[in-house]
ROKOL-495389 format. One record per residue (C-alpha): residue number from 0; residue in one letter; x, y, z. Coordinates in nm, 2 decimals. Example, Ala and Ser with C-alpha at 12.3 -4.5 7.8 and 13.67 -1.06 7.14 Angstrom:
<rodrens>
(0 'A' (1.23 -0.45 0.78)),
(1 'S' (1.37 -0.11 0.71)),
</rodrens>
This chain:
<rodrens>
(0 'Y' (-2.74 -4.59 -2.09)),
(1 'V' (-2.46 -4.28 -2.22)),
(2 'S' (-2.56 -4.17 -2.53)),
(3 'D' (-2.54 -4.46 -2.77)),
(4 'F' (-2.36 -4.64 -2.46)),
(5 'A' (-2.56 -4.89 -2.23)),
(6 'N' (-2.33 -4.97 -1.96)),
(7 'F' (-2.27 -5.27 -1.78)),
(8 'G' (-2.06 -5.38 -1.50)),
(9 'G' (-1.84 -5.68 -1.53)),
(10 'G' (-1.77 -5.97 -1.34)),
(11 'D' (-1.44 -5.93 -1.36)),
(12 'H' (-1.36 -5.58 -1.20)),
(13 'D' (-1.41 -5.44 -1.48)),
(14 'F' (-1.61 -5.19 -1.61)),
(15 'R' (-1.76 -5.24 -1.99)),
(16 'V' (-1.95 -5.10 -2.29)),
(17 'Y' (-2.21 -5.21 -2.56)),
(18 'G' (-2.35 -5.03 -2.82)),
(19 'L' (-2.76 -5.14 -2.84)),
(20 'D' (-2.76 -4.95 -3.26)),
(21 'N' (-2.79 -5.38 -3.36)),
(22 'P' (-2.98 -5.49 -2.99)),
(23 'A' (-2.95 -5.83 -3.07)),
(24 'Q' (-2.58 -5.82 -3.19)),
(25 'P' (-2.43 -5.57 -2.92)),
(26 'E' (-2.07 -5.43 -2.96)),
(27 'S' (-1.81 -5.41 -2.78)),
(28 'L' (-1.76 -5.05 -2.76)),
(29 'G' (-1.49 -5.01 -2.45)),
(30 'I' (-1.37 -5.14 -2.15)),
(31 'F' (-1.18 -5.01 -1.78)),
(32 'N' (-1.05 -5.31 -1.62)),
(33 'D' (-0.85 -5.09 -1.39)),
(34 'L' (-1.08 -5.13 -1.09)),
(35 'N' (-0.89 -5.37 -0.82)),
(36 'M' (-1.31 -5.44 -0.70)),
(37 'G' (-1.64 -5.59 -0.81)),
(38 'V' (-1.89 -5.34 -0.93)),
(39 'R' (-2.20 -5.37 -0.66)),
(40 'A' (-2.39 -5.14 -0.80)),
(41 'H' (-2.33 -4.83 -1.15)),
(42 'S' (-2.51 -4.53 -1.28)),
(43 'V' (-2.48 -4.19 -1.52)),
(44 'R' (-2.52 -3.93 -1.55)),
(45 'N' (-2.35 -3.68 -1.89)),
(46 'D' (-2.13 -3.91 -1.96)),
(47 'I' (-1.92 -4.05 -1.58)),
(48 'A' (-2.00 -4.37 -1.46)),
(49 'Y' (-2.03 -4.36 -1.08)),
(50 'L' (-1.91 -4.71 -0.94)),
(51 'S' (-1.92 -4.87 -0.57)),
(52 'N' (-1.87 -5.17 -0.43)),
(53 'S' (-1.77 -5.25 -0.04)),
(54 'N' (-1.67 -4.94 0.09)),
(55 'S' (-1.51 -4.71 -0.22)),
(56 'L' (-1.62 -4.48 -0.50)),
(57 'K' (-1.51 -4.49 -0.83)),
(58 'I' (-1.57 -4.17 -1.10)),
(59 'L' (-1.55 -4.30 -1.46)),
(60 'D' (-1.51 -4.07 -1.79)),
(61 'V' (-1.66 -4.30 -2.08)),
(62 'R' (-1.75 -4.00 -2.30)),
(63 'N' (-1.46 -4.15 -2.55)),
(64 'P' (-1.52 -4.60 -2.52)),
(65 'D' (-1.15 -4.69 -2.67)),
(66 'N' (-1.01 -4.41 -2.36)),
(67 'I' (-1.22 -4.51 -2.07)),
(68 'E' (-1.08 -4.28 -1.83)),
(69 'L' (-1.06 -4.26 -1.45)),
(70 'V' (-1.16 -3.92 -1.29)),
(71 'N' (-1.14 -4.06 -0.93)),
(72 'S' (-1.17 -4.28 -0.62)),
(73 'L' (-1.36 -4.20 -0.33)),
(74 'N' (-1.35 -4.39 0.02)),
(75 'G' (-1.69 -4.27 0.13)),
(76 'G' (-1.64 -4.50 0.49)),
(77 'W' (-2.02 -4.69 0.42)),
(78 'D' (-2.04 -5.04 0.46)),
(79 'S' (-2.12 -5.20 0.16)),
(80 'A' (-2.28 -5.03 -0.19)),
(81 'A' (-2.57 -5.30 -0.31)),
(82 'D' (-2.71 -5.03 -0.52)),
(83 'M' (-2.75 -4.64 -0.68)),
(84 'D' (-3.02 -4.37 -0.78)),
(85 'I' (-2.89 -4.07 -0.99)),
(86 'V' (-3.14 -3.78 -0.95)),
(87 'G' (-3.04 -3.44 -1.03)),
(88 'N' (-2.72 -3.39 -0.87)),
(89 'Y' (-2.75 -3.59 -0.58)),
(90 'I' (-2.69 -3.99 -0.60)),
(91 'Y' (-2.86 -4.18 -0.37)),
(92 'L' (-2.70 -4.48 -0.28)),
(93 'A' (-2.78 -4.75 -0.02)),
(94 'T' (-2.48 -4.93 0.22)),
(95 'R' (-2.66 -5.21 0.31)),
(96 'E' (-2.57 -5.21 0.79)),
(97 'T' (-2.48 -4.82 0.72)),
(98 'G' (-2.82 -4.74 0.53)),
(99 'L' (-2.87 -4.43 0.30)),
(100 'Y' (-2.60 -4.19 0.18)),
(101 'I' (-2.66 -3.91 -0.04)),
(102 'L' (-2.33 -3.79 -0.20)),
(103 'D' (-2.33 -3.39 -0.36)),
(104 'I' (-2.20 -3.49 -0.72)),
(105 'S' (-2.22 -3.07 -0.81)),
(106 'N' (-1.82 -3.09 -0.91)),
(107 'E' (-1.80 -3.50 -1.05)),
(108 'A' (-1.44 -3.52 -0.99)),
(109 'W' (-1.50 -3.43 -0.58)),
(110 'P' (-1.88 -3.58 -0.49)),
(111 'E' (-1.89 -3.49 -0.14)),
(112 'V' (-2.16 -3.74 0.20)),
(113 'V' (-2.39 -3.38 0.26)),
(114 'C' (-2.62 -3.69 0.40)),
(115 'T' (-2.64 -4.02 0.61)),
(116 'F' (-2.95 -4.17 0.78)),
(117 'D' (-2.93 -4.55 0.92)),
(118 'T' (-3.19 -4.75 0.93)),
(119 'E' (-3.29 -5.05 1.12)),
(120 'G' (-3.22 -5.32 0.89)),
(121 'E' (-3.09 -5.43 0.56)),
(122 'T' (-3.08 -5.12 0.30)),
(123 'F' (-3.04 -5.33 -0.02)),
(124 'S' (-3.20 -4.99 -0.26)),
(125 'A' (-3.24 -4.65 -0.20)),
(126 'K' (-3.46 -4.44 -0.42)),
(127 'Y' (-3.58 -4.06 -0.51)),
(128 'H' (-3.91 -3.99 -0.61)),
(129 'D' (-4.16 -3.74 -0.51)),
(130 'G' (-3.92 -3.58 -0.29)),
(131 'L' (-3.89 -3.80 -0.06)),
(132 'V' (-3.62 -4.17 -0.11)),
(133 'Y' (-3.76 -4.52 -0.06)),
(134 'L' (-3.52 -4.78 0.12)),
(135 'A' (-3.57 -5.12 0.08)),
(136 'D' (-3.50 -5.23 0.38)),
(137 'Y' (-3.45 -5.63 0.38)),
(138 'T' (-3.66 -5.75 0.71)),
(139 'H' (-3.77 -5.42 0.82)),
(140 'G' (-3.97 -5.38 0.45)),
(141 'L' (-4.01 -5.05 0.31)),
(142 'R' (-3.92 -4.70 0.44)),
(143 'I' (-3.98 -4.37 0.32)),
(144 'V' (-3.78 -4.07 0.42)),
(145 'N' (-3.74 -3.70 0.40)),
(146 'V' (-3.41 -3.56 0.35)),
(147 'D' (-3.55 -3.24 0.26)),
(148 'D' (-3.25 -3.15 0.55)),
(149 'F' (-3.01 -3.25 0.48)),
(150 'D' (-2.88 -3.19 0.86)),
(151 'N' (-3.24 -3.40 0.96)),
(152 'P' (-3.40 -3.67 0.74)),
(153 'Y' (-3.65 -3.85 0.91)),
(154 'E' (-3.91 -4.14 0.87)),
(155 'V' (-4.21 -4.00 0.69)),
(156 'G' (-4.42 -4.37 0.61)),
(157 'H' (-4.30 -4.76 0.67)),
(158 'F' (-4.44 -5.10 0.45)),
(159 'I' (-4.40 -5.39 0.69)),
(160 'S' (-4.57 -5.73 0.65)),
(161 'S' (-4.54 -6.10 0.66)),
(162 'Y' (-4.35 -6.09 0.33)),
(163 'E' (-4.00 -6.20 0.32)),
(164 'D' (-3.69 -5.92 0.27)),
(165 'C' (-3.76 -5.63 0.14)),
(166 'R' (-3.46 -5.61 -0.16)),
(167 'D' (-3.61 -5.30 -0.42)),
(168 'V' (-3.86 -5.06 -0.48)),
(169 'D' (-3.97 -4.84 -0.88)),
(170 'F' (-4.28 -4.63 -0.97)),
(171 'I' (-4.50 -4.62 -1.13)),
(172 'D' (-4.71 -4.28 -1.13)),
(173 'D' (-5.06 -4.24 -1.35)),
(174 'G' (-5.20 -3.93 -1.31)),
(175 'D' (-5.26 -3.78 -0.92)),
(176 'R' (-5.18 -4.12 -0.84)),
(177 'S' (-4.87 -4.31 -0.74)),
(178 'Y' (-4.74 -4.70 -0.65)),
(179 'A' (-4.43 -4.80 -0.54)),
(180 'I' (-4.34 -5.14 -0.66)),
(181 'V' (-4.13 -5.34 -0.41)),
(182 'G' (-3.93 -5.68 -0.50)),
(183 'F' (-3.98 -5.90 -0.18)),
(184 'D' (-3.87 -6.34 -0.13)),
(185 'D' (-4.11 -6.48 -0.35)),
(186 'Q' (-4.35 -6.17 -0.53)),
(187 'I' (-4.38 -5.87 -0.66)),
(188 'V' (-4.63 -5.62 -0.41)),
(189 'A' (-4.76 -5.26 -0.57)),
(190 'L' (-4.81 -5.02 -0.30)),
(191 'D' (-5.02 -4.70 -0.38)),
(192 'I' (-4.77 -4.47 -0.23)),
(193 'T' (-5.02 -4.11 -0.30)),
(194 'D' (-5.01 -4.03 0.11)),
(195 'P' (-4.62 -4.18 0.15)),
(196 'A' (-4.73 -4.20 0.57)),
(197 'Y' (-4.96 -4.40 0.48)),
(198 'P' (-4.86 -4.66 0.19)),
(199 'V' (-5.14 -4.92 0.10)),
(200 'E' (-5.11 -5.27 -0.07)),
(201 'V' (-5.32 -5.29 -0.36)),
(202 'G' (-5.10 -5.61 -0.59)),
(203 'Y' (-4.91 -5.83 -0.56)),
(204 'Y' (-4.77 -6.06 -0.81)),
(205 'E' (-4.57 -6.38 -0.65)),
(206 'T' (-4.30 -6.49 -0.87)),
(207 'R' (-3.96 -6.64 -0.73)),
(208 'D' (-3.63 -6.46 -0.58)),
(209 'P' (-3.61 -6.13 -0.79)),
(210 'R' (-3.33 -5.92 -0.74)),
(211 'R' (-3.41 -5.56 -0.99)),
(212 'L' (-3.69 -5.37 -1.03)),
(213 'I' (-3.71 -5.11 -1.36)),
(214 'T' (-4.08 -5.06 -1.48)),
(215 'R' (-4.14 -4.83 -1.79)),
(216 'G' (-4.46 -4.77 -1.83)),
(217 'D' (-4.78 -4.92 -1.62)),
(218 'A' (-4.50 -5.24 -1.66)),
(219 'F' (-4.20 -5.33 -1.43)),
</rodrens>
């Protein structure tokens, strides 16, 4: 959400802004159709939208939906962006074959790559939680990475099981305990990550091919 707007990556190489005053009938407020790329991942902070496809990042000013402006375009050198998470002044970008990229967006017009961490698998999702980055690493499960020192990121824990194709992760915090909700090929799995070095499975829900997870309160 940006102010009163919801943002969606379009399927026709465009980016659209919809008003949700009436959620039953979203109102089209603006469109930017000069992307020359399909949007794989996007997020919005302070009325600035960050969009990524294969190996580039485009930055749009969406404060005026009638006149969305391109601020900058960055060729990042990664493989294929699949997901992003913005926390504070950083983008945590999952780039499949090239793992995790962290971009400093303190200067929103000129993002800077400040950290990379490759994995053994394909990184489909990257989410920041409580000082660590959780990577859904497809055939190599969930990887948990400490990035306190951008020059020396390191893995602190992982979860690998018979579940196939780890694609996404989100979180539920409950008092002094934290849980990672992880999407695999045919399951949603709940992990107790109170000690992130040793994630413990505490529940699962069978469903077909979940691709994206969003948690709110104690629901997903």
